[in-house]
C-alpha positions as CSV (number, residue, x, y, z in Angstrom):
1,M,-138.1,-1.2,0.0
2,N,-134.7,-0.4,-1.4
3,P,-133.1,3.0,-0.7
4,P,-132.5,5.5,-3.5
5,S,-129.9,4.3,-5.9
6,S,-126.5,5.8,-5.4
7,S,-125.5,8.3,-8.1
8,S,-121.8,7.7,-7.5
9,A,-119.3,5.3,-9.0
10,R,-116.3,5.0,-6.7
11,A,-113.2,6.4,-8.2
12,E,-110.5,3.8,-9.0
13,T,-107.6,6.2,-8.4
14,P,-107.1,8.8,-5.7
15,G,-108.8,12.1,-6.6
16,S,-107.4,15.5,-6.4
17,G,-110.5,17.5,-5.8
18,A,-109.9,19.5,-9.0
19,T,-112.9,18.2,-10.9
20,L,-115.1,17.3,-7.9
21,A,-117.1,20.5,-7.2
22,P,-119.9,20.5,-4.7
23,R,-123.4,21.2,-5.9
24,S,-125.3,24.0,-4.4
25,L,-128.8,22.8,-3.2
26,D,-132.0,24.4,-2.2
27,A,-132.7,24.6,1.6
28,G,-135.3,22.0,1.1
29,A,-132.6,19.4,0.5
30,G,-132.0,19.3,4.2
31,A,-135.4,17.7,4.7
32,S,-134.9,15.3,1.8
33,W,-131.7,14.0,3.5
34,W,-133.8,12.8,6.4
35,G,-136.4,11.3,4.0
36,E,-133.6,9.3,2.2
37,A,-132.1,8.3,5.6
38,W,-135.4,6.8,6.6
39,S,-135.5,4.8,3.3
40,I,-132.0,3.6,3.9
41,F,-132.8,2.5,7.5
42,R,-136.0,0.6,6.4
43,A,-134.0,-1.3,3.8
44,A,-132.1,-3.1,6.6
45,P,-133.5,-2.1,10.0
46,F,-132.2,-5.0,12.1
47,E,-128.7,-4.7,10.6
48,W,-128.7,-1.0,11.3
49,I,-129.7,-1.5,14.9
50,G,-126.9,-4.1,15.3
51,V,-124.4,-1.5,14.0
52,V,-125.6,1.0,16.6
53,V,-125.4,-1.6,19.5
54,I,-121.9,-2.7,18.5
55,Y,-120.7,0.8,18.2
56,V,-122.1,1.8,21.6
57,I,-120.4,-1.3,23.2
58,V,-117.1,-0.5,21.6
59,S,-117.3,3.1,22.7
60,V,-118.2,2.1,26.3
61,V,-115.3,-0.3,26.4
62,L,-112.9,2.3,25.2
63,T,-114.0,4.7,28.0
64,F,-112.7,2.2,30.5
65,V,-109.2,2.2,29.0
66,P,-107.2,4.7,31.0
67,V,-106.0,7.8,29.2
68,V,-105.8,6.4,25.7
69,G,-109.3,5.0,25.6
70,G,-111.1,8.3,25.1
71,L,-108.4,9.5,22.7
72,A,-108.7,6.3,20.6
73,G,-112.5,6.8,20.5
74,T,-112.1,10.2,18.9
75,V,-109.3,9.1,16.5
76,F,-111.2,6.0,15.4
77,A,-114.6,7.9,14.9
78,P,-113.9,8.8,11.2
79,V,-112.7,5.2,10.6
80,F,-116.0,3.8,11.8
81,A,-117.8,6.5,9.9
82,G,-116.0,5.6,6.7
83,G,-117.1,2.0,7.1
84,V,-120.7,3.0,7.6
85,M,-120.5,5.2,4.4
86,L,-119.3,2.1,2.5
87,G,-122.2,0.2,4.0
88,C,-124.7,2.8,2.9
89,D,-123.1,2.9,-0.6
90,G,-123.3,-0.8,-1.0
91,L,-126.9,-0.9,0.2
92,A,-127.8,1.9,-2.2
93,R,-126.3,-0.2,-5.0
94,G,-128.4,-3.3,-4.1
95,Q,-125.9,-5.1,-1.9
96,P,-126.9,-6.5,1.4
97,L,-125.9,-4.6,4.5
98,S,-123.7,-6.4,7.0
99,V,-123.1,-5.3,10.6
100,G,-119.5,-5.8,9.8
101,C,-119.6,-2.7,7.7
102,L,-118.8,-0.8,10.9
103,F,-115.2,-2.1,10.7
104,E,-114.7,-1.8,6.9
105,G,-112.8,1.4,7.4
106,F,-110.1,-0.5,9.3
107,R,-109.3,-2.6,6.2
108,G,-107.4,-1.7,3.1
109,R,-106.0,1.5,1.9
110,H,-108.6,3.8,3.4
111,F,-107.5,3.1,7.0
112,A,-104.5,5.5,7.0
113,P,-106.3,8.6,5.6
114,L,-109.3,8.0,7.9
115,M,-106.9,7.9,10.8
116,V,-105.4,11.1,9.7
117,L,-108.8,12.7,9.8
118,G,-109.2,11.4,13.3
119,L,-105.9,12.8,14.4
120,I,-106.7,16.2,12.9
121,W,-110.1,16.2,14.6
122,L,-108.5,15.3,17.9
123,G,-106.0,18.1,17.5
124,V,-108.7,20.6,16.7
125,L,-110.7,19.7,19.8
126,A,-107.5,19.8,22.0
127,V,-106.6,23.3,20.8
128,I,-110.2,24.6,21.4
129,A,-110.2,23.1,24.9
130,L,-106.8,24.6,25.7
131,V,-108.0,28.0,24.6
132,V,-111.1,27.9,26.8
133,V,-109.4,26.5,29.9
134,G,-106.2,28.5,29.4
135,G,-108.1,31.8,28.9
136,T,-110.3,31.2,32.0
137,L,-107.2,30.4,34.1
138,L,-105.6,33.6,32.9
139,A,-108.7,35.6,33.8
140,L,-108.7,34.1,37.3
141,G,-105.0,34.8,37.9
142,P,-102.7,32.9,40.2
143,G,-104.6,34.0,43.3
144,G,-107.9,32.9,41.9
145,V,-106.6,29.6,40.8
146,A,-105.0,29.0,44.2
147,A,-108.3,29.8,45.9
148,L,-110.3,27.4,43.7
149,M,-107.7,24.7,44.3
150,R,-108.0,25.2,48.1
151,A,-111.8,25.0,47.9
152,A,-111.6,21.9,45.8
153,N,-109.4,20.2,48.3
154,S,-111.3,21.3,51.3
155,M,-114.6,20.1,52.8
156,T,-115.7,23.6,53.5
157,F,-115.8,26.8,51.4
158,D,-114.8,30.1,52.9
159,F,-117.1,32.5,51.1
160,A,-115.4,35.5,52.9
161,S,-112.2,34.8,51.1
162,V,-113.7,34.7,47.7
163,D,-112.8,37.6,45.3
164,Y,-116.2,37.8,43.6
165,A,-115.0,40.4,41.1
166,T,-112.3,38.1,39.9
167,L,-114.7,35.1,40.0
168,F,-117.2,37.1,37.9
169,S,-114.6,38.2,35.5
170,A,-113.4,34.6,35.1
171,G,-117.0,33.4,34.6
172,M,-117.6,36.0,31.9
173,T,-114.4,35.1,30.2
174,F,-115.3,31.4,30.3
175,A,-118.7,32.1,28.8
176,A,-117.2,34.2,26.0
177,L,-114.6,31.7,25.2
178,S,-117.1,28.9,25.3
179,A,-119.2,30.8,22.7
180,I,-116.2,31.3,20.5
181,A,-115.4,27.6,21.0
182,L,-118.9,26.6,19.8
183,V,-118.3,28.7,16.6
184,L,-114.9,27.1,16.1
185,V,-116.4,23.6,16.6
186,A,-119.1,24.4,14.1
187,I,-116.5,25.5,11.5
188,A,-114.4,22.4,12.2
189,A,-117.5,20.2,12.0
190,S,-118.3,21.6,8.5
191,A,-114.9,20.5,7.4
192,Y,-115.4,17.1,8.8
193,W,-119.0,16.4,7.7
194,F,-118.3,15.0,4.2
195,A,-114.7,14.1,4.8
196,P,-115.0,10.4,5.7
197,A,-117.3,9.8,2.7
198,L,-115.0,11.7,0.4
199,V,-112.1,9.6,1.5
200,V,-113.8,6.2,1.0
201,L,-116.2,6.9,-1.8
202,N,-114.2,9.5,-3.9
203,N,-110.7,8.4,-2.8
204,E,-109.8,11.9,-1.8
205,P,-106.7,12.5,0.4
206,P,-107.5,13.8,4.0
207,I,-106.6,17.4,3.6
208,A,-108.4,17.7,0.2
209,A,-111.5,16.0,1.7
210,L,-111.5,18.5,4.6
211,R,-111.2,21.4,2.3
212,M,-113.9,20.2,0.0
213,S,-116.2,19.4,2.9
214,F,-115.8,22.9,4.3
215,V,-116.7,24.5,1.0
216,A,-119.6,22.2,0.4
217,S,-121.1,22.8,3.9
218,W,-121.1,26.6,3.6
219,V,-122.3,26.6,0.0
220,N,-125.3,24.6,1.3
221,V,-125.7,26.4,4.7
222,G,-129.5,26.8,4.1
223,A,-130.0,23.1,3.7
224,F,-127.9,22.4,6.8
225,L,-129.9,24.8,8.9
226,L,-133.2,23.1,7.9
227,Y,-131.5,19.7,8.4
228,G,-130.4,20.7,11.9
229,L,-133.8,22.1,12.9
230,I,-135.5,18.8,11.9
231,G,-132.7,16.9,13.6
232,I,-133.3,18.7,16.9
233,G,-137.0,17.7,16.8
234,L,-136.1,14.1,16.0
235,A,-133.5,14.0,18.8
236,V,-136.1,15.2,21.3
237,A,-138.6,12.6,20.1
238,A,-136.0,9.8,20.1
239,S,-134.9,10.7,23.7
240,I,-138.4,10.5,25.2
241,P,-138.8,6.7,25.4
242,V,-135.6,6.2,27.6
243,L,-133.4,7.0,24.6
244,L,-134.6,3.9,22.7
245,G,-135.5,6.0,19.7
246,W,-131.8,6.4,19.1
247,L,-131.7,2.8,17.9
248,V,-133.5,4.3,14.9
249,L,-132.2,7.8,14.9
250,G,-128.6,6.8,15.2
251,P,-128.6,4.9,11.9
252,M,-130.7,7.5,10.3
253,T,-128.2,10.2,11.2
254,A,-125.4,8.2,9.6
255,A,-127.6,7.5,6.6
256,S,-128.4,11.2,6.3
257,V,-124.7,12.0,6.1
258,Y,-124.5,9.6,3.1
259,A,-127.6,11.2,1.6
260,S,-126.1,14.6,1.9
261,W,-122.8,13.4,0.3
262,R,-124.8,11.7,-2.5
263,T,-126.7,14.8,-3.4
264,V,-123.8,17.2,-3.0
265,F,-120.9,15.2,-4.4
266,G,-122.3,12.0,-6.0
267,R,-121.5,11.6,-9.7
268,A,-123.9,10.1,-12.2
269,A,-123.1,6.4,-12.7
C-alpha cells in the first residue's frame, strides 16, 4: 500500500517564508498524522527498520567518542532528520525508499543549513542546562557546594554537617528551574519540529524555518496535544516487549513529522 501522495512540490529556489503560511488544522489532525505515519511505514517496513537500526548504531558509536561524540550527535540530528524527510517525500511521490536516505542530508546544498539548525539546537540546550545548574549552585552557596564536593569525594557522609535548610532551598530551586527548563525546551522544540523539513522540502533558510515552525506549532497546538497524548500511549506499548516496538514506532514518529509538515505546509502539486 502506498502512503498518501505528497501535496508538495519542492521549491527550486530558496524560499523566504513570505508566501508560505502555515495552515491551522483541527485538533483531530493530530490523530491523522499517526494514521498517515502507519501508511508510510507499511509502504517499506524493512527499509524503515533498517534506517532505525543504522541510526541507533551510529548514535551508540558517537557516544564512545570522548567529549565531541555527544555534541556531534546533537548537531547531526537535524541532518539525519532532513535525510529522512527527503526519504518520506520520495516515498510519498512513488519512489522506492532506500536505507541510505538517512545520510541524504549530508549531501548537497542542504547540509550547511541543517548543520546550522543543529548548532542552534545545541546552543539552546547548553544555555538551558547552564541556567538550571548555575541557579542550583547559586542557591547552595559556596559552603553548600563545598559540602557536596566533600561528600562526593568521601566514602562516608556526615549527616550532622549538612545544612538541611540550604539543601532544601537548593532542591526547591532545582525543581523550579527544571520546570522552567521543560517549558523552554517545549518552546524550542516547537521551533525545531518542522524546521528540517522546511529546509530540505521548501528550501527555507535555517532562521526562517525555525520562525515558521514556531508559528505553525502554536497555531496548531490542539492538534499537537492530541498527537502527544496518542504518542505517549504508543510509546508505552512499544516499550513493553523489551523496547522492540520502537523498531516500528521510531520510523512512525519520523513519518508523523513528515505527515504534519505535509498537512500544515505542503503545497498542492
